[in-house]
DOGU-529073 format. One line per field, with one value per residue (C-alpha): residue in one letter; z, x, y. Coordinates in pm, 1 decimal, padded with zeros to 6 digits. Last residue first. Layout:
REM DOGU-529073
r	c(A,...) .
zz	c(Z,...) .
xx	c(X,...) .
yy	c(Y,...) .
//
This chain:
REM DOGU-529073
r	c(X,X,X,X,X,X,X,X,X,X,X,X,X,X,X,X,X,X,X,X,X,X,X,X,X,X,X,X,X,X,X,X,X,X,X,X,X,X,X,X,X,X,X,X,X,X,X,X,X,X,X,X,X,X,X,X,X,X,X,X,X,X,X,X,X,X,X,X,X,X,X,X,X,X,X,X,X,X,X,X,X,X,X,X,X,X,X,X,X,X,X,X,X,X,X,X,X,X,X,X,X,X,X,X,X,X,X,X,X,X,X,X,X,X,X,X,X,X,X,X,X,X,X,X,X,X,X,X,X,X,X,X,X,X,X,X,X,X,X,X,X,X,X,X,X,X,X,X,X,X,X,X,X,X,X,X,X,X,X,X,X,X,X,X,X,X,X,X,X,X,X,X,X,X,X,X,X,X,X,X,X,X,X,X,X,X,X,X,X,X,X,X,X,X,X,X,X,X,X,X,X,X,X,X,X,X,X,X,X,X,X,X,X,X,X,X,X,X,X,X,X,X,X,X,X,X,X,X,X,X,X,X,X,X,X,X,X,X,X,X,X,X,X,X,X,X,X,X,X,X,X,X,X,X,X,X,X,X,X,X,X,X,X,X,X,X,X,X,X,X,X,X,X,X,X,X,X,X,X,X,X,X,X,X,X,X,X,X,X,X,X,X,X,X,X,X,X,X,X,X,X,X,X,X,X,X,X,X,X,X,X,X,X,X,X,X,X,X,X,X,X,X,X,X,X,X,X,X,X,X,X,X,X,X,X,X,X,X,X,X,X,X,X,X,X,X,X,X,X,X,X,X,X,X,X,X,X,X,X,X,X,X,X,X,X,X,X,X,X,X,X,X,X,X,X,X,X,X,X,X,X,X,X,X,X,X,X,X,X,X,X,X,X,X,X,X,X,X,X,X,X,X,X,X,X,X,X,X,X,X,X,X,X,X,X,X,X,X,X,X,X,X,X,X,X,X,X,X,X,X,X,X,X,X,X,X,X,X,X,X,X,X,X,X,X,X,X,X,X,X,X,X,X,X,X,X,X,X,X,X,X,X,X,X,X,X,X,X,X,X,X,X,X,X,X,X,X,X,X,X,X,X,X,X,X,X,X,X,X,X,X,X,X,X,X,X,X,X,X,X,X,X,X,X,X,X,X,X) .
zz	c(-03570.3,-03579.7,-03976.4,-03943.2,-03678.0,-03839.7,-04128.0,-03877.0,-03675.9,-03958.3,-03958.3,-03574.4,-03472.2,-03219.0,-03187.6,-02800.8,-02813.1,-03099.1,-03031.7,-02720.6,-02870.1,-03127.8,-02868.2,-02649.6,-03005.8,-03039.2,-02667.9,-02769.7,-03109.3,-02943.3,-02684.0,-02889.6,-03046.8,-02726.1,-02734.1,-03059.8,-03175.1,-02758.3,-02748.7,-03044.6,-02879.2,-02577.0,-02683.1,-02877.2,-02598.5,-02370.6,-02673.3,-02692.5,-02337.9,-02411.4,-02562.9,-02241.4,-02095.1,-01712.3,-01568.7,-01597.7,-01426.0,-01513.1,-01864.4,-01985.0,-02102.3,-02256.7,-02027.9,-01828.5,-01822.3,-01754.3,-01714.3,-02017.2,-01986.0,-01998.4,-01829.7,-02005.9,-01715.6,-01522.1,-01635.4,-01383.9,-01499.7,-01264.5,-01519.3,-01328.7,-01372.5,-01749.1,-01701.1,-01534.3,-01810.2,-02047.3,-01836.3,-01787.9,-02149.0,-02273.0,-02048.9,-02173.9,-02527.2,-02513.2,-02870.7,-02789.7,-02921.9,-02761.5,-02435.4,-02465.1,-02577.1,-02252.9,-02068.6,-02237.2,-02135.6,-01783.7,-01706.2,-01891.0,-01658.2,-01323.2,-01271.2,-01404.4,-01064.1,-01108.5,-00799.7,-00682.1,-00927.1,-00875.5,-00498.3,-00250.0,-00097.7,-00370.9,-00310.4,-00329.7,-00741.0,-00787.3,-00574.1,-00823.9,-01106.5,-00979.8,-00943.9,-01307.6,-01408.4,-01254.4,-01409.5,-01765.3,-01700.9,-01616.9,-01897.8,-02161.7,-02337.7,-02724.8,-02823.2,-02877.2,-02692.1,-02534.3,-02590.9,-02337.4,-02521.0,-02532.5,-02305.8,-02224.2,-02035.0,-01712.3,-01624.8,-01717.9,-01434.3,-01195.9,-01270.7,-01227.9,-00886.2,-00830.6,-00884.9,-00717.2,-00419.8,-00447.2,-00442.7,-00171.0,00030.7,-00059.3,00138.5,-00048.8,00049.1,-00214.7,-00495.5,-00337.5,-00366.7,-00738.6,-00835.7,-00649.2,-00850.4,-00653.2,-00918.9,-00802.1,-00996.0,-01146.3,-01508.9,-01606.2,-01333.3,-01110.2,-01365.9,-01446.9,-01095.2,-00968.4,-01120.2,-00912.3,-00627.9,-00620.8,-00652.8,-00918.8,-00985.1,-01366.9,-01558.4,-01656.3,-01538.1,-01918.1,-01883.9,-01923.0,-01835.6,-01929.6,-01711.6,-01835.5,-01554.3,-01503.5,-01513.4,-01673.1,-01624.8,-01811.5,-01948.1,-02001.6,-02208.6,-02345.0,-02687.4,-02804.2,-03157.7,-03260.4,-03579.7,-03715.2,-03889.5,-03776.2,-03365.6,-03065.8,-02738.6,-02411.7,-02197.0,-01836.5,-01695.8,-01387.2,-01431.3,-01403.5,-01582.1,-01665.6,-02033.5,-02073.6,-02351.1,-02557.7,-02655.5,-02768.9,-02981.8,-02982.2,-03186.5,-03227.5,-03400.2,-03247.5,-03035.8,-02745.2,-02773.8,-02661.8,-02772.6,-02868.2,-02629.5,-02811.8,-03022.0,-03251.1,-03481.3,-03220.5,-03178.7,-03558.9,-03564.8,-03271.5,-03442.1,-03763.5,-03550.4,-03350.4,-03721.1,-03792.8,-03427.9,-03194.6,-02902.4,-02744.3,-02633.7,-02330.4,-02077.0,-02259.7,-02610.2,-02368.0,-02209.6,-02566.5,-02701.8,-02395.5,-02463.4,-02816.7,-02679.8,-03046.7,-03076.4,-03360.9,-03563.7,-03540.9,-03440.2,-03170.7,-03091.6,-02774.1,-02473.9,-02135.3,-02176.2,-02067.5,-01709.2,-01648.5,-01347.0,-01521.3,-01895.4,-01892.7,-02247.1,-02293.2,-02546.6,-02762.4,-02843.0,-02800.4,-03112.1,-03320.1,-03362.2,-03406.7,-03767.6,-03909.0,-03591.3,-03407.4,-03688.7,-03745.9,-03365.3,-03365.1,-03677.8,-03518.3,-03204.1,-03363.8,-03570.5,-03206.8,-03069.3,-03315.7,-03203.6,-02971.5,-02682.8,-02464.6,-02152.5,-01988.1,-01881.2,-02035.2,-02290.5,-02426.3,-02672.3,-02959.7,-03142.2,-03485.2,-03621.7,-03973.8,-04094.4,-04249.9,-04604.4,-04769.6,-04643.2,-04696.6,-04338.3,-04227.5,-03923.1,-04108.3,-03844.5,-03840.1,-03624.0,-03613.2,-03549.0,-03460.0,-03451.1,-03610.0,-03364.2,-03303.2,-02932.4,-02785.2,-02979.8,-02797.3,-02686.9,-02338.2,-02327.5,-02289.8,-02015.7,-02106.9,-02026.9,-02004.4,-01850.6,-01922.8,-01687.2,-01578.0,-01294.7,-01182.9,-00821.5,-00795.0,-00871.5,-00861.2,-01203.9,-01335.7,-01658.9,-02005.5,-02175.3,-02352.0,-02552.2,-02878.1,-03043.4,-03414.3,-03564.9,-03958.9,-04173.4,-04483.3,-04301.7,-04249.3,-04272.3,-04395.6,-04640.0,-04735.6,-04886.7,-04597.4,-04390.7,-04679.4,-04671.6,-04320.0,-04284.0,-04560.7,-04377.8,-04082.1,-04280.3,-04033.0,-03913.8,-03545.2,-03601.7,-03658.6,-03730.7,-03923.3,-04145.7,-04177.7,-04337.9,-04582.5,-04668.1,-04724.5,-04981.9,-05162.4,-05191.8,-05266.6,-05581.7,-05657.9,-05660.9,-05899.8,-06138.0,-06144.3,-06503.3,-06178.3,-06079.5,-05886.4,-05717.3,-05672.7,-05494.8,-05273.8,-05192.7,-05150.0,-04929.7,-04734.4,-04714.6,-04606.8,-04327.5,-04174.3,-04228.4,-04008.6,-03962.0,-04002.7,-04340.5,-04508.1,-04410.2,-04604.4,-04909.4,-04872.9,-04895.0,-05213.8,-05412.6,-05303.0,-05422.1,-05692.6,-05888.5,-05741.5,-05469.4,-05492.1,-05143.8,-05227.1,-04928.1,-04984.6,-04609.9,-04546.4,-04862.9,-04711.6,-04366.5,-04507.2,-04644.8,-04324.1,-04105.7,-04314.1,-04326.0,-04484.7,-04660.9,-04996.0,-04858.1,-04759.0,-05118.3,-05302.5) .
xx	c(-00730.5,-00863.9,-00739.5,-00420.9,-00365.5,-00384.8,-00136.2,00105.6,00106.7,00096.0,00378.6,00465.3,00384.8,00159.1,-00161.5,-00112.1,00274.8,00356.7,00099.5,00283.6,00616.0,00451.9,00313.3,00625.2,00780.0,00513.4,00547.7,00949.4,00883.9,00597.2,00848.2,01024.2,00697.6,00583.6,00285.8,00102.7,00306.1,00288.5,-00075.9,-00104.4,00183.2,00017.6,-00337.3,-00142.9,00029.9,-00285.1,-00431.5,-00206.8,-00254.3,-00574.0,-00495.1,-00392.5,-00064.5,-00051.0,00250.6,00587.2,00791.9,01046.3,00905.3,01009.5,00796.2,01064.5,01283.6,01242.3,01490.7,01238.7,00903.3,00678.8,00336.1,00266.7,00419.3,00656.2,00906.4,00895.0,00649.9,00580.1,00305.6,00047.7,-00256.3,-00369.0,-00022.8,-00112.8,-00441.8,-00312.7,-00049.5,-00306.1,-00518.0,-00278.2,-00164.8,-00534.4,-00513.1,-00213.6,-00319.7,-00638.1,-00798.0,-01146.2,-01186.0,-00821.4,-00973.1,-01295.0,-01023.0,-00864.9,-01170.9,-01250.2,-00922.1,-00940.6,-01295.2,-01136.3,-00868.8,-01035.8,-01220.9,-00875.7,-00688.8,-00321.6,-00252.1,00103.8,00185.7,-00143.8,-00062.7,-00269.7,-00575.2,-00819.4,-01149.7,-00964.5,-00971.8,-01327.9,-01357.9,-01111.6,-01287.7,-01634.1,-01463.6,-01318.0,-01665.5,-01803.0,-01478.4,-01606.5,-01961.5,-01891.7,-01673.7,-01953.8,-02009.5,-02050.3,-02139.5,-01878.6,-02029.8,-01705.2,-01490.8,-01426.8,-01623.0,-01936.6,-01980.3,-02230.8,-02087.7,-02236.3,-02498.2,-02187.6,-01956.6,-02281.2,-02263.7,-01889.4,-01965.6,-02207.9,-02011.9,-01705.0,-01963.1,-02101.3,-01747.7,-01649.3,-01967.8,-01858.1,-01529.6,-01160.7,-00958.6,-01091.4,-01065.7,-00700.3,-00576.7,-00758.8,-00536.3,-00228.9,-00261.0,-00395.3,-00647.0,-00864.2,-00797.5,-01030.4,-00986.7,-01312.6,-01538.0,-01290.6,-01159.1,-01501.2,-01604.9,-01340.5,-01443.3,-01772.7,-01605.4,-01418.1,-01698.5,-01712.8,-01643.9,-01635.7,-01325.7,-01247.1,-00977.6,-00933.1,-00973.0,-00707.6,-00482.7,-00136.0,00208.4,00536.5,00775.5,01120.1,01401.6,01587.1,01505.8,01148.8,01150.3,00775.0,00447.9,00686.1,00538.7,00372.7,00255.7,-00026.4,-00016.6,-00389.4,-00483.2,-00291.3,-00349.2,-00217.0,-00062.1,00032.5,00316.8,00376.5,00020.3,-00127.2,-00445.4,-00260.9,-00280.3,-00042.9,00174.3,00196.6,-00047.8,00134.7,00363.1,00115.4,-00100.8,-00451.7,-00731.8,-01064.6,-01296.3,-01607.3,-01447.9,-01625.8,-01677.3,-02028.5,-02273.8,-02241.0,-02119.2,-02180.1,-01960.4,-01810.1,-01544.1,-01301.5,-01379.0,-01393.3,-01021.4,-00898.2,-01071.1,-00892.7,-00564.2,-00604.5,-00671.0,-00937.2,-01041.6,-00908.9,-01045.8,-00788.6,-00746.9,-00579.3,-00824.2,-01136.5,-00880.1,-00671.6,-00990.3,-01136.0,-00782.7,-00801.1,-01111.4,-01022.0,-00734.8,-00554.3,-00404.5,-00123.6,-00119.0,00178.8,-00078.6,-00199.8,-00008.2,00019.4,-00047.9,-00144.8,-00487.0,-00552.5,-00620.8,-00803.0,-00763.9,-00637.7,-00550.0,-00211.7,00009.6,00210.7,-00076.1,-00023.8,00343.4,00333.0,00150.8,00389.5,00567.1,00215.8,00153.0,-00115.6,-00334.9,-00218.0,-00336.4,-00637.8,-00747.3,-00649.1,-00857.5,-01178.4,-01136.0,-01136.6,-01439.5,-01618.8,-01471.8,-01592.6,-01906.0,-02167.6,-02073.6,-02349.5,-02276.4,-02418.0,-02087.8,-02119.6,-02363.4,-02173.5,-02343.8,-02147.7,-02343.2,-02215.7,-02169.9,-02057.4,-01679.7,-01534.3,-01418.4,-01693.9,-02010.6,-02022.7,-02148.3,-01827.9,-01815.4,-01612.3,-01535.8,-01196.0,-01117.3,-00712.5,-00490.2,-00121.2,-00149.3,00104.7,00329.5,00570.2,00708.0,00871.9,00927.8,01095.5,00802.3,00949.3,01297.1,01407.7,01697.5,01738.9,01584.6,01232.7,01008.4,00686.7,00503.5,00462.7,00254.6,00352.9,00242.5,00087.5,00188.4,00563.3,00595.3,00825.7,00987.9,00899.2,01155.9,01182.7,01400.0,01245.7,01030.4,00949.1,00726.8,00706.7,00485.9,00215.0,-00090.4,-00411.4,-00649.3,-00934.2,-01022.2,-00665.9,-00693.0,-00731.2,-00466.4,-00233.2,-00235.0,-00198.3,00088.2,00270.4,00265.6,00381.2,00717.4,00875.1,01204.3,01184.1,01557.8,01550.6,01223.9,01130.9,01453.2,01415.2,01069.5,01230.3,01475.2,01204.9,01040.1,01377.3,01424.5,01075.5,01127.5,01435.1,01307.8,00981.5,01225.8,01405.6,01713.0,01993.9,01903.6,02199.8,02290.3,01941.9,01783.1,02086.8,02003.8,01642.7,01727.0,01922.9,01680.0,01437.0,01678.5,01678.6,01320.9,01182.8,00837.3,00684.3,00523.3,00820.1,01002.2,00730.3,00761.7,01116.3,01128.0,00893.3,01146.4,01385.3,01146.0,01085.3,01435.2,01522.3,01731.3,02057.9,02151.9,01931.9,01749.8,01445.0,01308.1,01393.0,01112.6,00801.8,00890.2,00889.0,00519.8,00431.1,00503.0,00407.6,00032.9,-00105.9,-00376.1,-00205.5,00126.9,00038.3,-00085.9,00211.1) .
yy	c(02292.8,01920.1,01796.6,01995.1,01825.3,01482.3,01577.1,01762.2,01422.6,01162.7,01051.8,01017.7,00664.5,00454.7,00691.1,00730.7,00732.8,00908.0,01151.1,01203.8,01257.5,01529.7,01711.4,01735.9,01866.8,02051.2,02254.6,02278.4,02444.8,02695.9,02852.4,03104.6,03234.5,03340.0,03527.6,03397.9,03102.0,03008.8,03040.0,02763.1,02558.0,02560.4,02471.0,02218.2,01997.5,02013.7,01865.1,01573.3,01495.4,01458.0,01118.2,00997.9,00963.2,01005.3,01218.6,01212.2,01445.0,01732.5,01797.4,02179.4,02425.8,02732.5,02925.1,03237.3,03504.2,03795.1,03600.5,03553.5,03640.6,03386.4,03049.7,02820.5,02696.9,02410.1,02107.3,01794.0,01598.6,01423.0,01457.9,01730.2,01905.5,01877.9,02021.6,02307.4,02417.5,02391.1,02668.1,02887.3,02867.1,02922.7,03236.2,03425.5,03291.8,03509.8,03448.5,03376.5,03071.2,02980.9,03073.6,02830.4,02564.5,02600.3,02629.2,02308.6,02171.5,02211.0,02034.1,01735.6,01727.4,01790.6,01450.3,01294.2,01410.2,01197.9,01053.8,01112.9,01391.2,01480.3,01578.0,01434.6,01604.0,01619.3,01781.5,02122.4,02029.8,02044.8,02401.6,02544.0,02395.4,02561.8,02856.9,02859.8,02759.8,03100.0,03287.4,03110.0,03239.0,03586.1,03598.9,03545.9,03270.7,03280.6,02904.5,02636.8,02348.6,02267.8,01950.6,01725.0,01435.4,01665.1,01987.9,02210.2,02500.3,02631.5,02354.3,02144.9,02276.7,02246.3,01867.4,01858.8,02011.5,01765.5,01445.5,01578.8,01649.8,01287.2,01138.0,01344.5,01166.2,00828.5,00918.4,00875.0,00576.5,00318.5,00595.2,00680.1,00298.2,00317.7,00596.7,00471.3,00143.7,-00133.5,-00313.0,-00587.7,-00915.1,-01226.5,-01150.8,-01064.0,-01039.1,-00876.4,-00635.2,-00569.1,-00472.5,-00246.4,00067.8,-00002.3,-00120.4,00211.0,00434.3,00673.0,00984.8,01102.6,01141.6,00744.0,00505.3,00316.5,-00037.6,-00306.6,-00020.9,-00027.0,-00184.7,-00291.0,-00396.3,-00231.4,-00397.3,-00118.4,00252.4,00409.0,00718.0,00786.5,00663.4,00359.8,00238.4,-00105.9,-00112.1,-00337.1,-00466.0,-00612.8,-00320.7,00001.8,-00069.5,00126.2,00015.5,00249.0,00168.9,00316.2,00282.5,00430.5,00247.0,-00089.4,-00403.7,-00672.9,-00655.5,-01032.0,-01022.0,-00797.2,-01071.8,-01313.9,-01057.0,-01206.1,-01048.5,-00839.9,-00675.1,-00570.7,-00271.0,-00151.4,00234.4,00223.6,00467.2,00826.7,01105.1,01481.2,01714.7,01401.7,01521.7,01430.5,01091.1,00990.9,01127.3,00897.5,00634.1,00714.0,00690.0,00386.9,00197.9,-00018.4,-00055.5,-00335.7,-00552.2,-00717.9,-01098.1,-01220.2,-01372.3,-01455.5,-01609.1,-01783.8,-01945.7,-02052.2,-02159.7,-02400.0,-02534.0,-02626.2,-02784.6,-02862.0,-03186.1,-03237.3,-03540.5,-03814.0,-04075.5,-03818.0,-03543.9,-03266.2,-03474.4,-03317.6,-03189.2,-02818.0,-02778.9,-02463.4,-02217.7,-01938.3,-01968.6,-01744.2,-01762.7,-02074.5,-02216.1,-01900.2,-01876.5,-02272.5,-02299.1,-02144.0,-02485.2,-02691.1,-02482.0,-02617.9,-02773.1,-02433.2,-02200.2,-02394.7,-02365.5,-01977.3,-01917.7,-02078.1,-01932.5,-01570.5,-01676.8,-01722.7,-01455.5,-01187.0,-01055.8,-01183.1,-01448.3,-01653.8,-01851.5,-02131.9,-02228.9,-02619.9,-02496.8,-02234.0,-02009.5,-01822.7,-01564.8,-01428.9,-01124.3,-01190.0,-01168.6,-00868.7,-00832.5,-00639.8,-00541.5,-00177.5,-00081.4,00047.1,-00166.0,-00408.2,-00680.3,-00837.6,-01124.6,-01140.0,-01419.8,-01443.1,-01075.0,-00880.2,-00738.0,-00372.1,-00438.0,-00149.6,00156.3,00405.1,00711.5,00822.0,00691.3,00344.5,00231.6,-00124.5,-00508.0,-00369.6,-00605.3,-00784.3,-00970.7,-01329.4,-01482.6,-01843.4,-01843.0,-01454.9,-01099.8,-01192.3,-01091.1,-01354.0,-01254.9,-01211.4,-00993.5,-00627.4,-00396.4,-00476.3,-00711.9,-00694.0,-00849.3,-00872.2,-00705.2,-00834.7,-00645.8,-00881.0,-00572.1,-00835.9,-00651.3,-00477.3,-00154.1,00093.3,-00143.6,-00126.7,00254.4,00266.0,00034.6,00237.1,00536.3,00377.1,00293.3,00079.1,00013.5,-00217.3,-00282.7,-00650.7,-00788.9,-00449.2,-00519.5,-00867.3,-00774.5,-00525.9,-00833.5,-01074.9,-00840.2,-00742.9,-01145.3,-01197.3,-01002.5,-01091.7,-01467.7,-01370.4,-01259.6,-01620.7,-01536.6,-01534.3,-01919.8,-02046.6,-01709.2,-01608.3,-01923.0,-01919.1,-01622.6,-01675.6,-01934.6,-01712.8,-01457.8,-01713.3,-01804.1,-01449.0,-01396.6,-01655.6,-01525.1,-01875.6,-01814.7,-01639.1,-01962.4,-02174.0,-01899.5,-01972.0,-02344.6,-02318.9,-02100.5,-02368.6,-02618.1,-02475.6,-02411.5,-02767.6,-02835.1,-03006.1,-03145.8,-03463.1,-03604.5,-03451.2,-03446.3,-03096.2,-02949.4,-03140.5,-03068.3,-02668.7,-02710.6,-02869.6,-02639.4,-02354.9,-02497.6,-02176.3,-02364.9,-02247.4,-02332.5,-02688.2,-02732.4,-02589.1) .
//
């Protein structure tokens, strides 16, 4: 019981396994089940609890624990989660460490060919856009309460490394402590962390001394530097808070952070094919498009921005933090685009903002004359003309947010045809190939159908919602298809679709 209290589940389990008799007492069976539960060995936990129920049918705690373990086993085996329940737990618990299992779906860690020994996460079968690939509980999660209520979060700490002359502020010091303690108390779980990429650091070769585990704290520090994720309390709440802001605020960096071992194997690309989202200390990973078997999953470590910038400026954080430069289609195009063209794009975007004041991609909402909107559209057309490659090959992010501003303006004016035109244009700029759905409806024309996937950002949800609202007015038979695509995009970006209608009841 003492080992269970300090979450040393390995030691608690070994204590009970060392008992020579085959007939464990009621208490021993219960403690064994608790240790197995803590180690996420839910199938074995269920078997022990079934034996407990059979031998001691009056044990009420055994029945409750069996029901709980069966729920975790369903999550671990089939990825069946009740996401609204996860939200309720994340809102109630401080820190928001949820009682749920890890689901590893149709993915496997393999050699990625990036560098000698480089590994990545690959699909093991064909998956569809929105499919759940991983739902992973953090190995360790350091939570900083940004609500300023002072409850349940850790204090902001500065960690000074005298050897590297480096100072770190935030949750990293506590995350280091958490990981060292967990690896020390549960050596059977430690390899999930120590096997992660740690750069050129050479760890100690001995794993134990005098029967006790060794934890290389310098290795842990290096692994955190290369593999940790910043995270909000929930992705949904973060999106709602960003949507309510009308002007850019301070840095959107997250102070809370954690380590999710399986997700750490996903390598970077600005043209991602997977997205991550968070509910408490659970990370949800979904495919952004249809993927064949043996496809390497990629997502952005830093998202590509809408503001035109130089190739080296975009690459600097990647090179500084992880030691590589991105070679995706967006970055190659950025590298090959002359600075004079980048400067022209910046000037055109500035000219657009002088016509329509914007903030975070949403229009200011003032009364604008049609002549202003047409001038703004002409600026967007000039901006589009600066791109030489088709958007299906290289998404035109410098255009997308401006097209969405115009779509919002036309929606406010209750002009569904123009709203539809701009929303479809924005999807095209993201790289999507959408057939049908134009307004006014052509004779024999069908509803919108996606024939080619593009870059899945949160704004893609807005594109489809603009279309749904326009169709409700001008082509009701198309509205369901648009909402279906919006719901899929929401599931990918937010992690679930159980709250889709609740969320868009708030936003629209």
